[in-house]
N, C-alpha and C positions, 0 to 999 in steps of 0.2 A: 505494499499500499505505499502511494505517495504523502510525504509528511505534507506537502503542500495543499493537497486537495482531502486527505482521510485526517488529518492532525496525527498523533502518536501512535504506536502501534504498541499494544499493552502486553506484555510477557505474561504468563502464568503459571503454575508450580510446574507442570508438567510441560514446560516447554511451547504450551499451545498461545498464536500471536494471535491476538485479537483486537477490534479496534477500542478507544477509549473508552467506551460502557462499561464493557465491565470492570475496569478500573473503580467506574465511578459506585458500582453495586459494591466492589470487594470492602472500600473506604467505609462509606457508610453503615456498610453491616458487618464490618468486621468479620468476613470471610475471606476463603480460599477456593474460587474455585478452578474449574478446570478446562480442556479444551473440549469436552464435550457437552460443556453449559454454554458453551455458543454455537448455535445453530443455526446454517446457513442452507440457502436451496441450493446450493453446489454437494454440502456435506447428502443433503436427500437423496437427491438424485444419483449421487453417486451409489448410497447404500443399497436401494432400489435397481443400481445396473448389476452389481456387484451379487444382488439376491437374483434377477433375474438369469447371469450368466452359472449360477449355480443349480438353476433349476429349481427353485425351492419355488414357485409359481407354477411347476409342471405345465409350463408351454402356454397357461393361459396370457391373453393380450393383457399386455402391462397399459394398466393407464393412469391417469392424471389422481382419477376419482376412480377405485380407492385405494390403489395401490402408495401412491407419493402421499395422501392424508393419511394413512394408515401409519407410515414410516412414522409422518411426523410427530404421531399419537403416540407411536411405541414408543421413540427417542423422549419424549417428556416423562413418558412414566419410566423410563430406564434412568434418564439423569434425575429424577425428582426424588429418588430412594438416596443419591453419594451423599456422604457426609461432607459438608462445608465448612467445621471449625474443630478446636479442639475436645469438644466431645465426643467428634466421633458417632453422635446421634443422629437418626433418620432427622430431617426436620418439619417440624408441623406444618407448615406450607411452601407450596413452589410457586415461587414469582416468576410471569412470564411476560416479557416486553415483547410486543409485533413491534417493529422499529416502522421507519414509515407513515405514512398517511393515512387514511380509511380512502379507499378508491385507489391507491395505487395500482397497479399491475404484480407488481412484484410481490406484494403482501397476501393477494388473494386467495394465494394455495392454502396460506398457514390461517388465512381468518376461517375459509372452508374445514380446516383440520380441527378448527377449535369451536366450529360449532359442532361438530359430529365429537367431539370431545366431551362437552359437557351432557353427553345421554350416556357417553361412556361411563364418568366418572359418578355422575348425578347431577342434578340441577344443583342441590342443596349444598355440592362441595366444590363448586365451581363461582369463582364472585369476577364479575368482570367490570373493569374500570376504565371508563374513556378520558383521556387527558385532550384540552381545548384548550385554544387560546378565547379569550376576551378584548379586543382591543376595546381602546379609551381614545374615543374621537379627540384630538387635541383642542380642536377650537369652541366645541360646547362640550367636552367631558363626560358625553351617554358612553356607555357602557354597553356595546354591541352583542346581541348573543346571536346571529342569522350564523356565521359559522359555525358555532356549537352545535346549531337546530341543523344545519345540512350535514355536518358531522354526524350526528345520531342518525341522521335518517339515512344516510350513505350505512353505516353499520347495520342498523336493521335490515336493509333492504337483502345483507347476506346473511342474513340468520340471528344474528348477534344483538341483544337487548344490553344494552349497561346498567349495573346494578347500583354505580356511582359516578359520579361525574366530578372530574378536578380541573377548575378552570384557570387558567396563566393569565394573569393581568397585572398590569401595572399599579392598579390598585384594588384595595379589597373589595370584594364582591359586596355590593347593594343588597337590601332583601328583596327589593323589587326583582331585580336582575336574578337573585337564585331562584326566586318563584315561577318567574317567565320563563327559564330554562328548566324547572322541573313539571313545570305545565306543558311546556310542548316536544319534551324529550322524555315522556313517562318514565319519570324518575321521582322519588319524594324528596322534596324542598331541605330534608335534612341531609338527603345523600347528595346534594349541589356543594361543596365545598372550594375554596377559595386559597388558591397560593398566589398570593400577590408578591411586588417587590418588597425586599427588607433588605436591613441591612448587613447582612449576610447568609451566605447560604446554610451555615447550618441552625437558623433558625425555621428551617422547615420544615423536619420534624416535628418542633414545637407545636407551627405553627396548626400541623394537622392534628395534632395530641386533642390541642386546645378546641377544636372544632368536631368532637367524639369519632374520631375514625376509628380509634380502637375498639368501641363498644359498637357501632357498623358494623365494621368485621366482625366480632364475633357473634352477632344477632344473627346474620346469614349463616356461618360458618360452624356455631356453637362449638367452641372451648369450652370445657368445663373451669378449667384452671382459670381461666381469664373470669370468671366471677369473683374470685376473691382477689382483692385489694394488692394484697401482698406478694401474687404471684405477676402480677402483669408490669412492662417493661418500666423500667427504672431509666429515667433519662436525667438523674439530679447531675451528674456527673457532666452531662451533653450539655445541658440549660447554662451550667456555671460557664463552660467553655466559649458556649455561643457568645452568651454577656459576658464575659471579659474580652472577646475579640474585639466590640465596640467602644470599651472603655481604652483602649490603648492608645496610646498618644506620644510613648519618644518612637521616634522609627531609627530603623535600621536599615540601608540601602544596599542591595544586591544587585551586582551586575549579571546580567545572566548571557553567557557569551557565544551564541550557537549557528548553525549555519540556514535554521527555517526560521527564523524571528518573523517573517513576513506571517505565517500565521501561527498565532500563540498556541493553539490545540496541540502543535505537534511538540510542546514540552508542558500536556496538562499534566502529569505524574510530578512532573519536578518543579511547575509550579505550587502544587499541592501539596509537596513536601515542606518544599520551603514554608508555606504559611502553617502547617501545622508546628515544626520548630519553630518559625516565630509566634506563635502562642503559647509554646511551653517556656519561652524566654523572655515573656511579658513583653513582648514589642511588635510596633506597626510594620509589615514589611513592606517594602519598596523596591518593585524591581523596576530595574534600568535594561531595557533589550539592546543589544550589540549584535551587530550583526558583524561576524570574525572577519571576514574579508575586505571590511571598510577598518582595519587593523592594520592591513599588508602596507607594503610600499606604493603608493600611489599612482608612481610613475609603470607600475606594470598593468598592464590594460587588463581588468577582471571583464570576464564574459558576461554578456548581460542576459540578465533572467526572463525568463518566457515571459514576453508580454511587454517589458521593459525597454527602453532605448537605451542605447550604451552613455556612458556618460565622459564627458571631456576629463584629462589630466586636471582641471584647474576645478573641475567640481568634485573630482575625487580625491584632489588633496584639501578641500575645504571639507570632506564628509570626513575623509581620515582625519585632520586635524581635531573635529568637533565630537570625531567617537575616543578618540584617545582623551580629549578633555574629559565626557562623562567617567571613561575607565578610572583615572586618576581620582574621582571625588568620592567613589564609594567608598565602604566600609568592609565588603566581601567582594568574592568572585567564584562564580561554578562555573565552569564548562563541560555540559554535556555532551551525550553518546551525537555518535552521526555517520554517514557514510558519503566517502568522495571526496576528492581532492579540492575542491575549492573550498577555501577559507580554513587549509589547515596551518598554513605560514602564521595566520593570525591567532589561532589557539596556541602554537608557540608561540608567540609575540608575547600573547597574555600570562602563559607562565610565568615565561622569564622577568615578567614586569612583576608578579606577583611576588616571585620566592625573594628579589634582588630589593623588594621593598618594604618585605613584613607582613602584603595583605595574604589575610586570610581567603587561600585557595581549595578546592576543590575539585577535583577532577571525576569525571564520570566517564569508563567504557574510553570512548577515544579521548576522551579531556586527562585521563591517566597515560594513554600513551604519551600524548604530546608532552605530558609533563617529565617522563621519562626522557622522550626525545631530545629535550631542550637542556634536561641536565647531561646527558652524554655532550651535546655540544659545547655547553656554555662551563661548564663544572669538571670535565673528563677531558675536555680538549679535542673531540673528535669531529670535525669538520664534518660537515656535509652527512651527519647519521641522520637516520630518517625511518621511517616505517616503508616495507616494504609493499607496501598497499599501493604509496603514493611512488615510491623511486624502489624499483625494482634494480636499479644499477650501484643504487645506495654502497661507500666503501664501509660503513656502519651499520649494519641491520641490525636497527635497536627493536623493533616491534617486528613481529615474522608472524606468517601463515601457518596457527598451528587447528586447525580442523576438528572437528570433535563428528568423527565419520560414524553416518547412519547408515549400516548395512543396508537397509530395508527403503530407502527412500532414495532416489535417484537426484544427487546432488545435495544430500543432508550433509552438508558439512558447516554449519553453521550450530554454535556451544550455545543451547537452549534451554532454558528454564532453572530451577532452582539447584544449586552446588552447592557442598560445604565448603568454606574456606578455613583453614585452620590457621588460627592467631598463634607468633611465635616472640618471643622477647626479640627490642630492636639490638642489632649488633652496635649502634653507633648514640651516643647521647650518656647522659651520669647513671653509673651502675645502680642496679638494683631499682632504676626507673621503668615501670611500664610501657609499652607502648600507648599511643596516645587513641591510635584505636581499640586496644585492650579496653582500656579506660572506660571509652563510649559507649562497647560491647558491655559492659557489666564484670569484666575482669571472665567474660566468656573465652574458653580455648579453641570451641567451634561453632560457627553462624554459620546460618543457609540464608543464601539470598541468592535472588534471578538475573542470569545471564542472557546476553546476545550480542555475540559476536564471532567473528574468525580470526582475528589476527589479535595476537597477545605479545609481550615482554621476552626478546630473546633470553632465553634462559643462560645461554654463552654469556651475556653481558651483565646478568646479575654480580658476580663477585665481585664484578671492576665499581659499579653503582653503589655496591656495599662500600667497598674500601674510598670511595669518593664521599661518602657520607650520607647518603641517600640509605634508608632503614626498608628493604622488602619485608613487612612484619605480617602479611596475610600470604599465604598459599593454597591449594588444593592438600587434595589427601597424597598425592605422588611428589608433591615438593616442586614439580616441572613448570606449574601456571603460576604466575604473579598475579595475586589478587588484591592486595594492598601496598600503597607505597606510602610513607610520608617521611618529613624530616624530625628529628628530634627540635620539641619545644627549645631547647636551649640554643634551636640556631632559627628558629622561626615559630613565633605565634601557630599557625595551623595552615599546612601544608601537606594536603593529602590527595590520593590517587585512587580509584580503586577500579577493576575490572567489574567490576558485575555494574546492576543498576538497583542501586538503594532505594528510590524512589517508588518501587514499585509495590513494596512491601509496609511504605509508610501510613500510618492511620491516624487520624484526628485526636484521638485520646494517648496514642503511642507513638510518635514522631521517630523517624530515621537515626538511627544514630549519626552517622557521617554528616544529615541535615543538620542535627540538634549542634555536633562540633563545631560547624561551619557559623551558626547563629549566634551560640554563645560567646567564638572569638571575635565573629563582627560585633558583638556589642558590647563586649569589654568584661562577659562573665565566664569563661570558661577558668580560670583559674579560681575563683571562688565554687565553682561548680565541681571541680575535680576534688577541692577540700574536703566540701560536704559530702561526696561521694565516701571519700575517705573514713569523714567521722560516721558516716552511716555502717560502712563496714566494723569498725572496731567498737561498734554498740550492738552489732550483732555478734560479732566474735565474745563481747562480754557476758553477753545474754544465755 
C-alpha cells in the first residue's frame, strides 16, 4: 500500500499487514489482533477458489450467493472465537466494521452476508449500528438529516435495519434532530447517539457512555453480568487521562523527520505513540513536520513528487534554510521508518545534528539504520559508509540485506511481526550502569516488539561501532541482528535507534518505552524519572 494514498501499513503480532484501522482498534481496546481479523474481498475469493480446486464443492457451480456469502459468515464465526487479550478467553462480543459507504459496490457482498448472518446467529445476538454524518450548515447552523435518512434507506433496501444510529457532527445533536432521525429511520430516539467534536478523541468513549450506550447494547444482547454495576466497564483511568490532556499547558516540541509528511496518516501510529508518551509526562505535544529531502544540499536537484512542479535552486535553498531553522528550534527529534532512497541523506544529516548538539533523538527502523551510517561516517571515519539498499557499491556496507526467508511465500523476504529482543549490558559508559533501554523497559531482559524491514546493521561492523563508543544493547536471540543502538547518557542525554517499530504496541494508558524516553528527555524529566524508578525498585526489594 502506498503511504501517500492509504496512510501507514499497520503490522500485527503475527506479521499481518493491514491498514491503519486495525491500529485504532488495538489502541482503543488494548487488544492484539491477527491477520485473520482483517477480512478482505481478496482473501474471501482466494479461500473460495482454493475450496473449489480441492473439490469441496463437488463440482457445483460456484456463485457469489451462496458460496462467497457463506465463506464470509464462516470466516466471521471462526475469527470471533480467537482470544485477543492476555486473558486468553473468548470475547463476549465480536465487533465487525464494514468499511466504505452504504451503496458502494465493493461492500455489497459483505452486507448481503451480514443480512444472512443475522438469521444464522439469531436476531437477538446481532446488533447493527449505522454511522452517519449530520452536517451543520455554516450560514444558518441547521443540522441536516437527509444524508442519514438516505443512508438508512439504502441500508434497509439490502435487508439490514439499524438498531442504533451514531451521528458524527461538529455540534451536539439537538433533541429535535434526534427525534427527526428516529422518525424517518425506524429507530427509537434513545438509540440515536451524538458523536460531536470534542477537545480530544479520548472523550468519545466517555461521551457514548454518558448517552447510555452500555445499557442500550445490553438491553438487546442481554448480558446478565452487566446488570451488576460493579461489573460494568471501569473508565475512571480513561476519564482521568482524557481530562488531563485538556489541562496541559507546558509544550514539548518534537520534529518528525520523514519521507511521507504530505499525508500525516502515513505516520499515524507514530503520532499516537508520541501523544501517549506526552500524556504520561504531562506535556502538550507540538509536532513539527519536516520533509527529510528539504534538509539535503539544495544544489542537488530533487525529483519532483507526483503532481508537483520541480523547484528552482533558489526555492530549494529557501526551503532548506527554513527547514533547518525549524529543526534547530525543537526539543527532540524522531526519524521514523521508510523505504526508498529519497531523503536518506537528510535523515543522516538529522542524526548528525542531534548527536553533535545533544538533542534527544529516536530513530525507528530506517531512522536507526541512518543513525548507524552517520556514526560510521563521522566517528569511525569510514567515508562513503552507507546502506546497500541505497548504494550497492559502498566501500563500507554498514547496513546490509538480511532477509528472513518465508519458504511458503514467493518473495517473502521481509522480517514481519513480533520478534523478541534480548537486552544486554552496555559495553561503553559508567561501570554497573544499565543501558537506558533496559531502564525504560523496566529492567526486563527480553521484550517483544513488531518488525517490518529487510535491511539491518551489518554484523561485521558491530565490534568497530562498539569500540567507537556506540552501544548495541539489543539483539535478537541469535545475537546476529542488532535491535537497539544507543549512546551512553554520559555522552548524550538521549540518542537511541531501534530496528523494530515500537509505535505499533503503544497504548493510551501504557506508552511505548522508547517514545516515553524521548519525551522524558525532551521535556527535561528523564533524570528524575530514572531516579524515581530506582526508588520504586528499592522499596519493592525492602518489602
